[in-house]
N, C-alpha and C positions, 0 to 999 in steps of 0.2 A: 206674815206680818201681823203684829198685834198693835193695839193702842188706838184703834179708831176705824170703824166701818162706817157705813152710810149713817149719817145722823149723830154719830158719836164724836166727841172732841178728841183729836189725835194727840198723842204725847210726842216728846222730842225724839224718842227712839224710832217711832213709826214714821215721823216726818223725815228723819235722816235716812231711813231705809227706802223711802219712796224715790224712784228714779226721777230726777229733775233736770231741767234745762234752763240755762242762764243765757239770755239773749243780749243783755245790756250790762256789760262788765268792762270797765276801763282798766287796761293792764297797768297803767301807771298808778292807779289807785288801789292796786291789788298786791303790791310788793310786800313781802314779809318784812317786819321791822328788823329781824335778825339779818336778813339779806342786805338791807340798807346799811346796817352797821358794818358788816363784813366787807361789803363792796366799797364803802366810804373809806375804810382803813386802807384797803388795797390800792385805791385810786388817789389817796391823799386829799380827799374832800372832807372839810370840817363839818361835823354835826354838833348840835348843842348838848349831847349826852353820849356816854360811852357804854351804857348798858341798855338792854331792851326795855326794862321797866322804866328807866329814866327817860328813854327816848319817846315812849308812847305818848305822853301828853303833847309832844311837839309834832307828831306825825298822824295823830288821830284827831278827828274833829272835836272841838271843844263843846261842852254843854252850853256855852255862851254864844254859840253860832246863831246868827240871826238873819243870814242872807246867803245867796249863792256866792257872793264875793267873799264873805267870811269863810265859807266852805272851801273855796278854791285857794284862799290864802294859806291853808294848811299845807298845800303842795309845795309852797315856796321853800319850806325848810329842807325838803329832801330832793327837790327836783334836780339840782346839780349832780346828785349821785347817779341819776338815770342816764347821764351821758358817758359814764365810765364804760368802756367796752366790756361786754359780757353780761352786764346786769340785766338788760332787757330780755336776753335769751334765757338767763337763769330764772327771771321772774315768770316768763311764759311757761317754762317747764314746771315750776313750783305751783303756778296757778292751777294747772290740771291735776297735779298730785293732791293739792288741797281740795279741789273739787271732788275728786274721787272719794276722799275721806268723808265728804259731806253728802255722798249719795247723788252727786250731780254726774250725769252721763254725757252731756254735750254742752259746750261753752262757745259762744261767739265773743272773742276777745277783741276789743277795739283799742286803737292807739293812733297817735299822730306822729309819724316818724320824724318830721322836721323838728319836733319839740325835743327830741333826744339827739339830733344830729349835731355834729361839730365840723369845723373845716377839715379835721383829720378823719372824720367818720361820717361819710355822707348818709343821707336818708335811706338810700338803697341798702347800705350795710345794716342799718337798723332793722329794716324789713326782713332781710335775710336772717339776721340773728333771731328775731322773734319767731319767724316761721320754723327755724331749726329747733328752737326751744319748745315750741308747741308740738312739733313732731316727736321729739324725745319724750316729752311729758305724756303724750298720747300713747306711745309705745309702752311706756312703763305703767300707765294707769288704766288704759282701756277707755279713757274719756275721748270722745270725738270732738272736733273743733272746727271753727272757721275763724279767720281773721278779718276784721273790718278796719279799713284805713280811714282815718278821720281827716277831713278838711277842717279848717279852723277859722271861725268868723273874723278874728283880728288880722288874719293873713291877707296879703294882697291877692288879687285875682290870679296873678302869675304864679304865686306860691301854691295856691290851691289847685291850679292846673297841674303843677308838678305832682301834687299828692294823688290826683286822679291818674296821671300817667303812671305813677308807681303802682297804684292799685291794679290798673289794667295790665301792667307788665307781669304781675304775679297772680292774675286771675287764673284759676284752674291749678294753681300751685300752692293753695292754702288761703289766699284772699278770696272772700266770698261777697263782699259788699263795700259800700262807701257810706260814711256818716258825715254830717256837718255838726260840729260841736262848737262850744264857746259861748260867750255872753249873748243872750237873745236880744239884748238891746241893739245889737248890730244887725243890719238886714242880711238876709241870705240871698236876696235877689241877684247881687253881683256875681254870684257863683252858679247861677242857673245853667249856663252853658257848660261849665265843667261837669256838673252833675248829670247833665243830659248826655255828655260823652261817656260817662260811666255807664249809664243805662244802655246806651247804644252798643257798648262793648260787652254787655251781658251781666253787668254788676248792678244789683238792686241797691236802692238808696234808703237809708233811714235818717231821720232828721230830729235833732233835739228841738222840741218846740212845746209851748204851753207849760213850761216849767217856771221860768222867771218872767216870761212875757204872757200876754193874754191870748184869747182865741185867734186873733189876727195872725199870730205867728204860726198857728197850726194851719190856717188857710193858706198862708204863703208856702208852707211845707208841701201841702197837697197840690195847690194850683200852679205854683211857680217852680218848685224844686223837684216835683215828681216823687215824693216820698211814698214808699211802699209800707213803711212802718213809721210810727211816731214814738220818739223817746220822751217819756214822761207824760205829756199831754194833759196835765191836771186841769188846765184852764178850759178844756173842752166842756167841763161841767157847768161853766158859766154861760153857755150858749146852746140853747135847746136845738136850734136848727143845725148847728155844727155837730152836736152829739148824734142827732138822727142821721146826718150824712156819714159820719165815721162808722156808725152801726151798719147802715145800709150798704156802704161800700166795703164793709168787712176789713177796715184798716186796723191791723193789730197795734195795740198800745204796749209799750215796754214800761210797765209800772215799777217804781222803785220806792217803796213806802218809807223806809227809814230815812233815806237821803232826802226825800221830800220834806220830812219833818225837820231835819237838820238844816236844810237851806231855807226853811220857812216858805217853800213853795205852797205848803199847806200848813195852816196854823196848828192843827191838832189831829189826832186820829179820829176824833168825833166828826170832823168835817172832811176827812180825806175821801175823795170820790171813788176810790178803788172798787168798793163793793157796789156802789150805785152804778158804776160802769158795768160791772159784771151782771147785775140784775137787769140792767137795761138791754143786755144782749150784745154788748161790745166785745170784741176779741181781745180780752185782757190777758197779759202775761205778767209774771212776778219775777223780779230780777234784783241783783245786788248793787249795781252802779259802781261803787268804789269800795269793795268789801274791807280792805285793810284800813282805809281812811275812816270809814264809817264804823268799823269794828263789828261787822256782821258776816254771817254766812247765808247762803240761800235757804238753808233749813230754818235759820232764825227768822227770815222774812216770811216763809210759809207758816211757821208756827205763830208769828205775830198776827198774820191775816186770819188764821184759824181761830185764835182766841178773841180777836177783836170783833170779827163778823160772824162767828159761829159756823165756820166752815168745817165740813167733815173731811175725812181722808179721801173719800171719793171726789169731793169738790176740789181738793188739792191735786189729785191725779188729773182731773179735767183741766186745771191750769197748766200742768206740765204738758198735757197733750195739745193744748192751745199753743204753747210755745213751740212744740214740734211742727205744728201746722204753719207757724209764722216764721220758722227758721229759714235762713237763706241756704237751702239745700236743693239738690235735684230730686226727682221723683223717687229714684231707687234708694237714695240715702235717707230721704224722709220716711219712706215705708219701713226701712230697717230700724230707724230710730223710734218710730211709732210703736213697732212691735216691742222694742226694748222698754219703752216707758209704760206701755199698756199691758205688758205681760203680767199674769198673776204671779204673786210671790209666795 
């Protein structure tokens, strides 16, 4: 591998060749625009354009995005397509093929099956379809995977209980964890019992917190919801005691720099806390969030971090290894993945 040793700035080729791990990737935000077009035509779902180039401005976040709500509004254009039978399985397969092209060796793909379910296509069928797609993609690409089932803050307690039931039904069959996603202005506490049942059933929990809300949302994730990892966590930087706690308890952070800028969770790269977290000894990982909607790859994120904060290729490899350590894996799978990421090239 060329393009960056210790202390040298890596180039794109070196970053792409580096084995990487993506722990925070939403499947519904990773669908190829061409797949959306083809599936929409097959399913009779209208879209605002009939070529990929013309569709991109509608399905990729706008430079005018100023909030998480603006960011999520992008999904409204194409979300009806995701209920067409077959599209989520195809997207899952293609996610791993695209990951392999980018040098990613392990992906945890998260999704909320109720958001793609219909009266004719229950949420269980969505889970089956996604897991089958991931299995096919893994067999073709060599990329290993885990699926994370998302509970969703706007849902009722009963609906999120069903999401946990689904996750537990497929534990050991591809599902490796549970997430709580959705607007952080809505409390997570009503779903504490559902998430406790997931943990009792052997599924670890990751929580979106500290992205659009403040440090209190991270405390809730840790103290009330039993989070093993925190999705985003930008607001931790505003609370020294919380930062020290997250460091001392070795709670991994799923950082997503580009999407944080797009949602205005962080105003600019100059004030993004990623490198401050890293230097303070927090267990930080770097991830894509919604790669198709944001228009990024994991290599793009790694290269952005390297150029912004002066990281070497060895620093980037350490990030990948931190993601291995934070992944929802058993000991044998973690050891195998660690060898794959840490092996000399």
